[in-house]
N, CA, C and O of each residue as an XYZ file, in Angstrom:
208
protein
N     -84.886     31.076     45.324
C     -86.178     30.961     45.959
C     -86.968     29.827     45.328
O     -86.854     29.542     44.136
N     -87.745     29.213     46.143
C     -88.590     28.105     45.706
C     -90.011     28.631     45.504
O     -90.672     28.979     46.483
N     -90.497     28.698     44.269
C     -91.834     29.253     44.026
C     -92.955     28.418     44.649
O     -94.040     28.936     44.915
N     -92.701     27.149     44.877
C     -93.723     26.287     45.474
C     -93.826     26.524     46.985
O     -94.914     26.462     47.557
N     -92.693     26.792     47.618
C     -92.647     27.010     49.069
C     -92.015     28.369     49.378
O     -90.864     28.422     49.814
N     -92.735     29.452     49.165
C     -92.152     30.769     49.429
C     -91.940     30.975     50.935
O     -92.604     30.335     51.751
N     -91.023     31.861     51.296
C     -90.800     32.125     52.724
C     -92.031     32.786     53.351
O     -92.823     33.440     52.672
N     -92.161     32.600     54.625
C     -93.287     33.208     55.347
C     -93.134     34.726     55.325
O     -92.016     35.240     55.352
N     -94.249     35.441     55.276
C     -94.162     36.904     55.282
C     -93.553     37.411     56.591
O     -93.726     36.814     57.653
N     -92.848     38.511     56.483
C     -92.210     39.117     57.647
C     -93.280     39.786     58.505
O     -94.144     40.501     57.997
N     -93.209     39.543     59.811
C     -94.157     40.186     60.729
C     -93.530     41.454     61.285
O     -92.430     41.430     61.837
N     -94.233     42.538     61.134
C     -93.787     43.795     61.722
C     -94.451     43.956     63.078
O     -95.664     44.147     63.168
N     -93.650     43.880     64.129
C     -94.183     44.055     65.471
C     -93.822     45.448     65.950
O     -92.726     45.936     65.676
N     -94.739     46.093     66.667
C     -94.459     47.451     67.136
C     -93.304     47.462     68.136
O     -93.078     46.494     68.862
N     -92.588     48.569     68.153
C     -91.483     48.747     69.086
C     -92.024     48.818     70.496
O     -93.002     49.519     70.755
N     -91.392     48.091     71.416
C     -91.795     48.144     72.823
C     -90.715     48.857     73.618
O     -89.521     48.628     73.424
N     -91.152     49.707     74.500
C     -90.218     50.373     75.394
C     -89.816     49.407     76.505
O     -90.433     48.357     76.683
N     -88.792     49.769     77.234
C     -88.374     48.961     78.379
C     -89.527     48.848     79.374
O     -89.772     47.779     79.933
N     -90.226     49.948     79.587
C     -91.345     49.946     80.525
C     -92.433     48.964     80.092
O     -93.027     48.294     80.936
N     -92.698     48.872     78.810
C     -93.709     47.931     78.316
C     -93.303     46.487     78.607
O     -94.138     45.675     79.006
N     -92.015     46.165     78.408
C     -91.549     44.820     78.721
C     -91.665     44.537     80.212
O     -92.089     43.449     80.601
N     -91.295     45.499     81.050
C     -91.376     45.314     82.501
C     -92.817     45.095     82.928
O     -93.098     44.223     83.750
N     -93.729     45.879     82.376
C     -95.139     45.749     82.755
C     -95.720     44.396     82.354
O     -96.668     43.922     82.981
N     -95.164     43.768     81.317
C     -95.615     42.429     80.936
C     -95.206     41.391     81.970
O     -95.880     40.375     82.137
N     -94.113     41.645     82.655
C     -93.539     40.631     83.537
C     -93.773     40.890     85.020
O     -93.563     39.992     85.836
N     -94.195     42.073     85.382
C     -94.387     42.417     86.801
C     -95.783     42.972     87.020
O     -96.319     43.687     86.174
N     -96.365     42.636     88.164
C     -97.666     43.214     88.514
C     -97.436     44.616     89.074
O     -96.305     44.988     89.387
N     -98.503     45.383     89.198
C     -98.388     46.717     89.792
C     -97.893     46.621     91.230
O     -97.131     47.474     91.685
N     -98.326     45.582     91.949
C     -97.888     45.397     93.335
C     -96.388     45.110     93.396
O     -95.686     45.640     94.258
N     -95.898     44.270     92.480
C     -94.459     43.992     92.422
C     -93.681     45.273     92.149
O     -92.656     45.536     92.778
N     -94.174     46.058     91.213
C     -93.504     47.311     90.869
C     -93.468     48.276     92.036
O     -92.449     48.923     92.279
N     -94.575     48.379     92.760
C     -94.630     49.277     93.920
C     -93.663     48.817     95.003
O     -92.995     49.641     95.626
N     -93.583     47.507     95.232
C     -92.669     46.977     96.244
C     -91.215     47.231     95.848
O     -90.403     47.621     96.687
N     -90.887     47.012     94.580
C     -89.516     47.265     94.119
C     -89.156     48.740     94.221
O     -88.044     49.088     94.617
N     -90.097     49.604     93.863
C     -89.853     51.037     93.952
C     -89.621     51.451     95.396
O     -88.692     52.207     95.680
N     -90.447     50.969     96.308
C     -90.289     51.319     97.723
C     -88.947     50.832     98.256
O     -88.281     51.539     99.012
N     -88.551     49.625     97.863
C     -87.261     49.087     98.293
C     -86.108     49.956     97.784
O     -85.173     50.251     98.528
N     -86.178     50.358     96.530
C     -85.121     51.195     95.948
C     -85.085     52.570     96.605
O     -84.008     53.099     96.882
N     -86.251     53.147     96.855
C     -86.294     54.461     97.501
C     -85.768     54.391     98.930
O     -85.069     55.299     99.381
N     -86.098     53.326     99.638
C     -85.613     53.160    101.012
C     -84.090     53.049    101.024
O     -83.429     53.649    101.871
N     -83.533     52.281    100.087
C     -82.075     52.148     99.997
C     -81.436     53.497     99.696
O     -80.380     53.818    100.241
N     -82.063     54.285     98.837
C     -81.550     55.610     98.509
C     -81.590     56.526     99.728
O     -80.642     57.267     99.987
N     -82.685     56.471    100.470
C     -82.799     57.297    101.682
C     -81.714     56.936    102.692
O     -81.123     57.815    103.320
N     -81.459     55.648    102.842
C     -80.431     55.205    103.789
C     -79.062     55.706    103.343
O     -78.288     56.210    104.157
N     -78.762     55.569    102.051
C     -77.463     56.037    101.537
C     -77.285     57.526    101.744
O     -76.180     57.995    102.017
N     -78.366     58.266    101.616
C     -78.289     59.720    101.775
C     -78.411     60.151    103.232
O     -78.295     61.336    103.544
N     -78.643     59.197    104.115
C     -78.747     59.522    105.525
C     -80.075     60.141    105.908
O     -80.183     60.786    106.951
N     -81.081     59.952    105.081
C     -82.383     60.567    105.326
C     -83.181     59.930    106.430
O     -83.811     60.623    107.229
N     -83.161     58.595    106.485
C     -83.903     57.941    107.554
C     -83.465     56.495    107.674
O     -82.886     55.927    106.748
N     -83.743     55.918    108.806
C     -83.342     54.546    109.101
C     -84.338     53.587    108.460
O     -85.524     53.893    108.344
N     -83.845     52.432    108.047
C     -84.718     51.430    107.424
C     -85.793     50.974    108.391
O     -85.600     50.990    109.607
N     -86.919     50.571    107.843
C     -88.052     50.116    108.665
C     -87.799     48.782    109.286
O     -88.654     48.264    110.004
């Protein structure tokens, strides 16, 4: 170690869940649209209703 130029202190960042990362990158409107698209695809696969 170099006493004149010590290493930078380690930053402890809080753990982020997957949901926290997604919320940083998507708006609520984007999330709602993606959810509706996924649910519609699921309904079609299950034979529940025809796509809009």
